[in-house]
C-alpha positions as CSV (number, residue, x, y, z in Angstrom):
1,M,59.0,-145.1,-97.7
2,K,55.8,-143.1,-98.3
3,T,55.4,-140.1,-96.1
4,Q,52.0,-138.4,-95.4
5,I,52.0,-134.6,-94.5
6,I,49.2,-133.2,-92.3
7,Q,49.0,-129.4,-91.9
8,I,47.8,-128.2,-88.4
9,E,45.4,-125.3,-88.7
10,P,45.0,-122.6,-86.0
11,H,41.7,-123.9,-84.8
12,D,42.7,-127.6,-84.6
13,D,42.8,-129.5,-81.3
14,A,43.9,-133.0,-80.5
15,I,40.7,-134.7,-81.6
16,S,40.5,-132.9,-84.9
17,V,44.1,-133.7,-85.6
18,R,43.5,-137.4,-84.8
19,D,40.5,-137.3,-87.2
20,K,42.8,-135.9,-90.0
21,M,45.2,-138.8,-89.3
22,G,42.3,-141.1,-90.1
23,W,43.2,-144.7,-90.9
24,T,46.3,-143.9,-93.0
25,Q,48.3,-146.8,-94.5
26,T,51.6,-144.8,-94.8
27,G,54.7,-145.7,-92.9
28,R,55.6,-142.2,-91.8
29,L,53.3,-139.4,-90.7
30,V,54.4,-135.7,-90.4
31,L,52.4,-133.1,-88.5
32,V,53.3,-129.6,-89.6
33,W,52.7,-127.0,-86.8
34,P,51.6,-123.4,-87.7
35,A,54.0,-120.6,-87.4
36,R,54.8,-119.2,-84.0
37,G,52.6,-116.2,-84.5
38,R,49.6,-118.4,-85.4
39,L,50.1,-120.7,-82.5
40,R,49.0,-118.1,-80.0
41,S,45.7,-117.7,-81.9
42,A,45.2,-121.5,-82.1
43,G,44.0,-123.6,-79.2
44,Q,46.8,-124.0,-76.6
45,A,45.7,-127.6,-76.2
46,L,48.1,-128.8,-78.9
47,A,51.0,-127.3,-77.0
48,R,50.3,-129.7,-74.0
49,R,52.4,-132.8,-73.5
50,L,49.2,-134.9,-73.0
51,D,48.0,-134.0,-76.5
52,L,51.2,-135.2,-78.0
53,V,51.0,-138.5,-76.0
54,L,47.5,-139.1,-77.4
55,L,48.6,-138.4,-81.0
56,A,51.7,-140.6,-80.7
57,R,49.6,-143.5,-79.3
58,H,47.1,-143.1,-82.2
59,S,49.9,-143.2,-84.8
60,Q,51.3,-146.4,-83.0
61,S,47.8,-148.0,-83.4
62,L,47.9,-147.1,-87.1
63,G,51.3,-148.8,-87.4
64,C,53.1,-145.7,-88.6
65,Q,55.9,-143.5,-87.1
66,L,55.1,-139.9,-86.1
67,A,57.2,-136.8,-86.5
68,L,56.7,-133.1,-86.1
69,V,57.7,-130.0,-88.1
70,T,57.6,-127.0,-85.7
71,I,59.8,-124.1,-84.4
72,D,57.7,-123.7,-81.2
73,S,60.1,-124.4,-78.3
74,Q,57.5,-125.8,-75.9
75,V,56.2,-128.3,-78.5
76,R,59.8,-129.3,-79.4
77,D,60.6,-129.9,-75.7
78,H,57.5,-132.1,-75.2
79,A,58.2,-134.0,-78.4
80,Q,61.9,-134.7,-77.5
81,S,60.9,-135.9,-74.1
82,L,58.5,-138.4,-75.7
83,G,61.0,-139.5,-78.3
84,I,59.1,-138.0,-81.3
85,P,61.4,-136.8,-84.1
86,V,61.2,-133.0,-84.6
87,F,62.3,-131.2,-87.8
88,K,62.5,-127.6,-88.9
89,S,61.0,-128.1,-92.4
90,V,58.9,-130.6,-94.4
91,R,61.8,-131.1,-96.8
92,E,64.2,-131.9,-93.9
93,A,61.6,-134.4,-92.6
94,Q,61.4,-136.1,-96.0
95,E,65.1,-136.3,-96.6
96,R,66.6,-137.1,-93.2
97,R,66.4,-140.5,-91.5
98,W,64.1,-140.8,-88.5
99,K,65.3,-142.1,-85.2
100,R,63.1,-144.8,-83.7
101,S,61.4,-143.9,-80.4
102,V,63.1,-145.4,-77.4
103,R,60.1,-144.7,-75.1
104,R,57.0,-146.9,-74.9
105,L,54.0,-144.7,-75.1
106,L,51.7,-147.6,-74.1
107,P,51.8,-148.6,-70.4
108,P,54.0,-151.6,-69.7
109,G,52.1,-154.9,-69.9
110,Y,49.3,-153.2,-71.8
111,L,49.1,-156.0,-74.3
112,E,50.3,-159.0,-72.1
113,P,46.9,-159.9,-70.7
114,R,45.4,-160.0,-74.1
115,R,48.2,-162.3,-75.4
116,R,47.9,-164.7,-72.5
117,L,44.1,-164.9,-73.0
118,A,44.6,-165.6,-76.7
119,D,47.0,-168.4,-75.9
120,V,44.4,-170.0,-73.6
121,I,41.5,-169.7,-76.0
122,R,43.4,-170.6,-79.2
123,P,45.8,-173.5,-78.5
124,E,48.5,-174.3,-80.9
125,R,47.5,-176.0,-84.2
126,T,49.6,-178.0,-86.4
127,P,49.4,-177.0,-90.0
128,A,47.1,-179.3,-92.1
129,T,48.5,-181.0,-95.1
130,I,46.9,-179.7,-98.4
131,K,46.2,-182.3,-101.0
132,P,47.9,-182.0,-104.4
133,A,44.8,-181.7,-106.6
134,P,43.4,-178.6,-104.9
135,R,46.8,-177.1,-105.0
136,V,47.0,-177.6,-108.7
137,A,43.5,-176.2,-109.2
138,A,44.3,-173.2,-107.2
139,F,47.5,-172.6,-109.1
140,S,45.8,-173.0,-112.4
141,L,43.1,-170.5,-111.4
142,G,45.8,-168.0,-110.5
143,V,47.5,-168.5,-113.8
144,L,44.3,-168.1,-115.7
145,A,43.5,-164.9,-113.8
146,V,47.0,-163.5,-114.6
147,L,46.5,-164.5,-118.3
148,S,43.1,-162.9,-118.4
149,I,44.4,-159.6,-117.0
150,A,47.3,-159.7,-119.5
151,A,44.9,-160.4,-122.4
152,A,42.9,-157.3,-121.4
153,L,45.8,-155.0,-120.8
154,F,48.8,-156.2,-122.8
155,P,47.7,-156.1,-126.5
156,S,47.1,-152.9,-128.4
157,A,46.0,-152.1,-131.9
158,E,46.0,-149.2,-134.4
159,I,43.3,-148.8,-137.0
160,T,44.0,-146.6,-140.1
161,L,40.8,-145.2,-141.7
162,S,40.4,-143.5,-145.1
163,P,37.1,-141.7,-144.8
164,R,35.0,-141.2,-148.0
165,T,35.3,-137.8,-149.7
166,E,32.7,-136.1,-151.9
167,E,32.3,-132.8,-153.8
168,Q,29.8,-130.3,-152.6
169,S,28.8,-127.5,-155.0
170,I,26.2,-124.8,-155.3
171,H,25.1,-122.2,-157.9
172,L,24.3,-118.7,-156.6
173,T,22.9,-115.4,-157.9
174,I,25.0,-112.8,-156.3
175,Q,24.0,-109.2,-155.7
176,A,26.5,-106.7,-154.5
177,S,25.2,-103.4,-153.2
178,E,26.8,-100.2,-151.9
179,S,24.0,-100.1,-149.3
180,A,24.8,-103.5,-147.9
181,E,27.0,-103.5,-144.7
182,R,27.5,-107.2,-144.2
183,V,27.2,-110.6,-145.9
184,N,23.6,-111.8,-146.1
185,L,22.7,-115.5,-146.7
186,S,20.2,-114.4,-149.3
187,G,23.1,-113.7,-151.6
188,I,23.7,-110.0,-150.9
189,L,27.2,-108.7,-150.4
190,P,28.7,-105.3,-149.7
191,L,30.0,-103.5,-152.9
192,R,33.2,-101.7,-151.9
193,T,34.8,-98.6,-153.6
194,I,38.5,-98.2,-153.6
195,S,40.5,-95.3,-155.0
196,T,44.1,-94.6,-156.1
197,I,45.9,-91.4,-157.1
198,V,48.3,-91.5,-160.0
199,E,50.4,-88.8,-161.7
200,G,52.4,-88.6,-164.9
201,R,54.1,-86.5,-167.5
202,A,54.0,-86.8,-171.3
203,S,55.1,-84.7,-174.3
204,I,54.7,-84.7,-178.1
205,P,56.2,-82.5,-180.9
206,T,54.0,-79.5,-181.9
207,T,52.4,-79.5,-185.4
208,G,51.3,-75.9,-185.7
209,T,53.2,-72.7,-186.6
210,T,53.1,-69.1,-185.4
211,S,54.6,-65.9,-186.8
212,L,57.4,-64.1,-184.9
213,P,58.2,-60.4,-185.7
214,Y,61.5,-60.4,-187.7
215,Q,62.0,-57.0,-189.5
216,T,60.6,-53.6,-188.6
217,A,58.6,-51.4,-191.1
218,K,59.9,-48.0,-192.2
219,G,58.4,-45.0,-194.1
220,S,57.9,-41.3,-193.8
221,V,55.2,-39.0,-192.3
222,T,54.3,-35.4,-193.0
223,F,53.7,-33.0,-190.1
224,T,51.5,-29.9,-190.7
225,N,51.7,-26.8,-188.6
226,L,48.3,-25.7,-187.2
227,T,49.6,-22.4,-185.6
228,D,51.4,-19.2,-186.6
229,K,54.5,-20.2,-184.7
230,E,57.6,-22.1,-185.7
231,I,57.5,-25.6,-184.2
232,T,60.4,-28.0,-183.6
233,I,59.6,-31.7,-183.9
234,P,62.2,-33.6,-181.8
235,A,63.8,-36.9,-182.9
236,G,61.9,-39.9,-181.3
237,T,58.5,-38.2,-181.5
238,V,55.9,-41.0,-181.4
239,V,53.1,-41.2,-183.9
240,S,50.5,-44.0,-184.3
241,N,47.3,-45.1,-185.9
242,T,44.1,-44.0,-184.5
243,D,43.8,-46.8,-181.8
244,G,47.5,-46.5,-180.9
245,S,48.2,-50.2,-181.6
246,I,50.9,-49.5,-184.2
247,R,53.5,-46.9,-183.2
248,F,56.3,-45.3,-185.0
249,T,59.1,-42.9,-183.9
250,T,60.8,-40.2,-185.9
251,D,64.4,-40.9,-186.9
252,R,65.6,-37.2,-186.7
253,E,64.5,-33.8,-185.6
254,G,62.5,-31.5,-187.9
255,R,61.3,-27.8,-188.0
256,L,58.0,-26.5,-189.1
257,S,58.0,-22.9,-190.4
258,A,55.6,-20.5,-188.8
259,G,52.1,-20.3,-190.2
260,P,49.2,-22.6,-190.6
261,G,49.6,-25.3,-193.3
262,M,53.4,-25.3,-193.3
263,E,54.7,-28.9,-193.6
264,V,57.8,-31.0,-193.1
265,S,58.4,-34.7,-193.9
266,L,60.4,-36.9,-191.5
267,P,61.5,-40.6,-191.7
268,V,60.0,-42.9,-189.1
269,T,60.6,-46.5,-188.0
270,A,58.0,-48.9,-186.4
271,A,58.4,-49.3,-182.7
272,L,58.1,-53.1,-182.9
273,P,59.2,-55.5,-185.7
274,G,56.8,-57.5,-187.8
275,S,54.5,-57.2,-190.7
276,S,51.9,-55.4,-188.6
277,G,53.9,-52.2,-189.1
278,N,53.3,-52.2,-192.9
279,L,50.4,-49.7,-192.7
280,P,48.6,-48.4,-195.8
281,A,48.8,-44.7,-196.7
282,G,46.8,-42.3,-194.4
283,R,46.6,-44.6,-191.4
284,V,49.0,-42.6,-189.2
285,Q,46.9,-39.8,-187.6
286,A,47.9,-39.3,-184.0
287,I,50.8,-37.7,-182.2
288,E,51.6,-38.6,-178.6
289,G,52.2,-35.8,-176.2
290,D,51.4,-32.0,-176.1
291,L,52.7,-31.6,-179.7
292,G,49.5,-33.1,-181.0
293,V,47.6,-29.9,-180.1
294,S,49.5,-27.7,-182.6
295,V,50.6,-30.2,-185.2
296,S,48.8,-32.8,-187.3
297,V,50.4,-35.9,-189.0
298,T,49.7,-38.4,-191.7
299,N,51.6,-40.9,-193.9
300,P,51.1,-40.0,-197.6
301,R,52.6,-43.4,-198.6
302,P,52.4,-46.9,-197.2
303,F,55.0,-48.3,-194.8
304,S,57.0,-51.3,-195.9
305,G,59.8,-53.5,-194.8
306,G,58.1,-55.2,-191.8
307,E,58.5,-59.0,-191.9
308,D,57.5,-62.0,-189.8
309,A,59.3,-65.3,-189.3
310,A,57.4,-68.7,-189.0
311,S,58.0,-70.7,-185.8
312,P,56.6,-74.1,-184.6
313,A,53.7,-73.9,-182.0
314,A,51.1,-76.1,-180.3
315,T,47.6,-76.2,-181.7
316,D,44.4,-77.1,-179.9
317,G,44.5,-80.5,-181.6
318,D,48.0,-81.1,-180.2
319,R,46.7,-80.5,-176.7
320,S,43.7,-82.8,-177.1
321,V,45.9,-85.6,-178.5
322,L,48.5,-85.3,-175.7
323,R,45.8,-85.2,-173.0
324,Q,44.1,-88.4,-174.3
325,K,47.5,-90.1,-174.6
326,L,48.4,-89.4,-171.0
327,L,44.9,-90.3,-169.7
328,T,45.1,-93.7,-171.3
329,S,48.6,-94.3,-169.8
330,L,47.5,-93.2,-166.3
331,E,44.4,-95.3,-166.5
332,G,46.5,-98.4,-167.1
333,T,48.8,-97.3,-164.2
334,A,45.7,-96.9,-161.9
335,R,44.5,-100.4,-162.9
336,Q,47.9,-101.9,-162.0
337,E,48.0,-100.0,-158.6
338,I,44.5,-101.2,-157.7
339,Q,45.4,-104.8,-158.8
340,R,48.4,-104.8,-156.5
341,S,46.3,-103.6,-153.6
342,L,43.8,-106.5,-153.9
343,H,43.9,-109.8,-152.1
344,T,43.4,-113.2,-153.6
345,G,39.8,-113.8,-154.5
346,D,38.8,-110.1,-154.7
347,L,36.6,-109.4,-157.8
348,L,36.9,-106.1,-159.8
349,V,33.4,-105.2,-160.8
350,D,34.3,-102.5,-163.3
351,S,37.2,-100.6,-164.8
352,P,38.8,-97.7,-163.0
353,S,37.0,-94.5,-163.7
354,L,38.3,-90.9,-163.4
355,A,36.9,-89.3,-160.3
356,N,38.9,-86.1,-159.9
357,V,41.6,-84.1,-161.9
358,L,43.8,-82.9,-159.1
359,E,46.4,-81.2,-161.3
360,E,46.6,-80.4,-165.1
361,S,49.2,-78.1,-166.7
362,F,50.5,-77.6,-170.3
363,D,53.9,-76.2,-171.2
364,P,53.6,-73.8,-173.0
365,S,50.3,-72.9,-171.6
366,G,49.4,-70.5,-174.5
367,P,50.2,-69.8,-178.1
368,D,53.9,-69.2,-177.5
369,P,56.2,-70.8,-180.0
370,A,57.5,-74.2,-179.0
371,S,58.7,-77.3,-180.8
372,E,57.4,-79.6,-177.9
373,L,54.2,-79.6,-175.9
374,V,54.4,-81.0,-172.3
375,L,51.5,-82.0,-170.1
376,N,51.5,-82.9,-166.3
377,L,48.5,-84.7,-164.8
378,R,47.6,-85.8,-161.3
379,L,44.4,-87.8,-161.2
380,E,42.2,-89.8,-158.8
381,Y,40.6,-93.1,-160.1
382,V,38.0,-95.2,-158.4
383,V,36.8,-98.7,-158.9
384,H,34.1,-101.0,-157.5
385,V,35.3,-104.3,-156.0
386,V,33.8,-107.3,-154.1
387,F,36.2,-108.7,-151.5
388,G,37.1,-112.3,-151.7
389,A,36.7,-112.8,-148.0
390,D,33.0,-111.8,-148.3
391,L,32.5,-114.2,-151.3
392,T,34.2,-117.0,-149.3
393,A,32.1,-116.3,-146.1
394,L,28.8,-116.3,-148.1
395,A,29.7,-119.6,-150.0
396,E,30.8,-121.4,-146.9
397,A,27.8,-120.3,-144.9
398,I,25.3,-121.5,-147.6
399,L,27.2,-124.8,-148.1
400,D,27.3,-125.4,-144.4
401,T,23.5,-125.2,-144.3
402,R,23.4,-128.0,-146.9
403,L,26.2,-130.1,-145.4
404,P,25.1,-133.8,-145.2
405,A,24.9,-135.4,-141.7
406,G,28.1,-137.2,-140.7
407,Y,30.3,-135.0,-143.0
408,Q,32.7,-132.2,-142.5
409,S,34.3,-129.8,-144.9
410,L,38.0,-130.0,-145.7
411,P,39.9,-126.7,-145.2
412,E,41.5,-124.9,-148.1
413,T,39.4,-126.8,-150.7
414,L,36.7,-124.1,-151.5
415,E,36.9,-122.8,-155.1
416,I,34.8,-120.0,-156.5
417,E,34.0,-119.7,-160.3
418,H,32.2,-116.6,-161.7
419,L,29.9,-117.8,-164.4
420,T,28.9,-114.4,-165.8
421,R,30.3,-110.9,-165.8
422,P,29.0,-108.5,-163.2
423,Q,26.4,-106.2,-164.6
424,F,25.1,-103.0,-163.0
425,R,21.3,-103.3,-162.8
426,E,20.9,-100.0,-161.1
427,P,23.3,-97.4,-159.7
428,G,25.2,-98.8,-156.8
429,S,24.1,-102.4,-157.4
430,V,25.6,-105.2,-159.5
431,S,24.7,-108.9,-159.9
432,W,26.1,-112.0,-161.5
433,Q,26.1,-115.8,-161.4
434,M,28.6,-117.7,-159.3
435,R,29.5,-121.4,-158.6
436,A,31.1,-122.6,-155.3
437,V,32.7,-126.0,-155.0
438,R,34.5,-127.7,-152.0
439,T,35.5,-131.1,-150.8
440,I,33.7,-132.7,-147.9
441,Q,34.7,-135.8,-145.9
442,A,32.8,-138.4,-143.9
443,V,33.4,-138.4,-140.2
444,P,33.4,-142.1,-139.0
445,N,31.9,-142.7,-135.5
446,R,34.9,-143.9,-133.5
447,N,32.8,-145.4,-130.7
448,Q,31.0,-147.4,-133.3
449,A,34.3,-148.4,-134.9
450,V,35.7,-149.6,-131.5
451,S,32.6,-151.7,-130.8
452,L,32.9,-153.3,-134.3
453,A,36.5,-154.2,-133.7
454,L,36.7,-155.2,-130.0
455,G,37.8,-158.9,-129.5
456,K,37.5,-159.7,-133.3
457,T,40.3,-161.1,-135.4
458,P,41.9,-158.3,-137.6
459,S,40.4,-159.7,-140.8
460,K,36.9,-159.9,-139.3
461,A,37.3,-156.4,-137.9
462,I,38.4,-155.0,-141.3
463,Q,35.4,-156.6,-142.9
464,R,32.9,-155.2,-140.4
465,L,34.5,-151.7,-140.5
466,A,34.4,-151.6,-144.3
467,E,30.8,-152.7,-144.5
468,T,29.5,-150.3,-141.8
469,L,31.6,-147.1,-142.0
470,P,31.7,-144.6,-144.9
471,L,35.2,-145.3,-146.1
472,S,36.9,-144.8,-149.5
473,T,39.2,-147.8,-149.1
474,A,39.3,-150.7,-146.7
475,P,40.9,-149.9,-143.3
476,T,44.2,-151.3,-142.2
477,I,44.8,-152.8,-138.7
478,D,48.1,-153.2,-136.9
479,V,48.1,-155.3,-133.7
480,Y,50.9,-155.1,-131.1
481,P,52.5,-157.6,-130.6
482,R,52.1,-158.7,-134.1
483,W,51.5,-162.4,-133.2
484,W,48.5,-161.5,-131.0
485,P,45.5,-163.2,-132.7
486,V,42.6,-160.9,-131.8
487,M,41.9,-157.2,-131.2
488,P,42.2,-155.8,-127.7
489,L,39.2,-156.3,-125.3
490,L,39.5,-152.8,-123.8
491,P,38.5,-149.7,-125.9
492,F,41.3,-147.5,-124.8
493,R,43.9,-150.0,-126.2
494,I,42.7,-149.2,-129.7
495,A,44.2,-146.1,-131.4
496,F,43.1,-144.5,-134.7
497,Q,44.9,-142.9,-137.6
498,G,43.1,-140.8,-140.3
499,G,39.5,-140.0,-140.2
């Protein structure tokens, strides 16, 4: 049995509660008292026994049974004395059975005078006999009414539409500029710059040669006394040419007799190996140390025996070839790195260009002999690119402005074709021709489709839909139950697939 719940508010009195009860048609009515703390702030009238009597009589006049949900002891005592069921919670009131009231809340004999008066005014009548024809007509009308309601509510239908699709395309002249910050419907896009850093190492065999000192030069020098004293020339005394670049040392000790012009010859050996020690006669003229003040020196004959050995070495040409080889390789690596960082639809406007040489070192760095030349490079490359997201946004925005009425674009159908290669017209600005194509689909008016099909036979509805709506193929209609001859009469009984 349905139960109505009415919440008693702190400011309610008996009259306002009776108004809340209204003219309810439920079988059971539950009044929920406020909590104990709230009852003190509410009107005390609801706590009086007379108020409960009035509410109970009003519920009797409505034909429903009254119950209370309260924990107030005074209200519970009054309710129990009046035979009104009392519960501790709404859930308990809904789940437990109610006891019928054993007390009569209306005074005894309250209704008896009215019953006796009705019996006097309205004497007993014998039921009249109804003729068969009207009975049949009334029954038929009832059956027809039931069938009409069933015809309106029972059948349903599903219409499958195949909306017409078309191709929408546009040719654009695109200009990408470094100064542009956002997509512009005039065909201007931002030109982005992305960079990557690559490093590598390469080597090639050297093609040049260099000489290495191999044998030391030997010879003899003549010392001349410039004083009147006897002079000893120690072994290892260093003599050289005038600029001191080629040096020799005496192989043994020698003595100069006293007197100017006295001479002694001593063998010498070049301090460093190599052909540079093969000096011509008369080139040795200097003595290192204090001895040079009192003694002069010269080589009366050329030195000989100094030799050089040939060794492989790098040339300037080797360095140039190796650098170009590594640059080409790293440029390809930079292109691959940039390609991997791009998203689908991104357009590279130019090739990667070298922006900075971050590190460059040759080994060997100078003319030192070596059979292999090694180069290490670390470079930064930059490239200009137009993002595919910007191209898509521009194409869709322009196509949307030219979308025919009654059509919508199908997602994931936009295709972009670049008709020409991007060309820089001025620094920081590039332009080219582009074509954008997408598929659009007609959007049938469903309200119109429903009005065309309501109450028609399926074949007639198909014909009218095909003639009126923008469809690629004739629609299909399924009526449920399948033997029902016409489309439903109510719009909400028609469902759609497709479109």
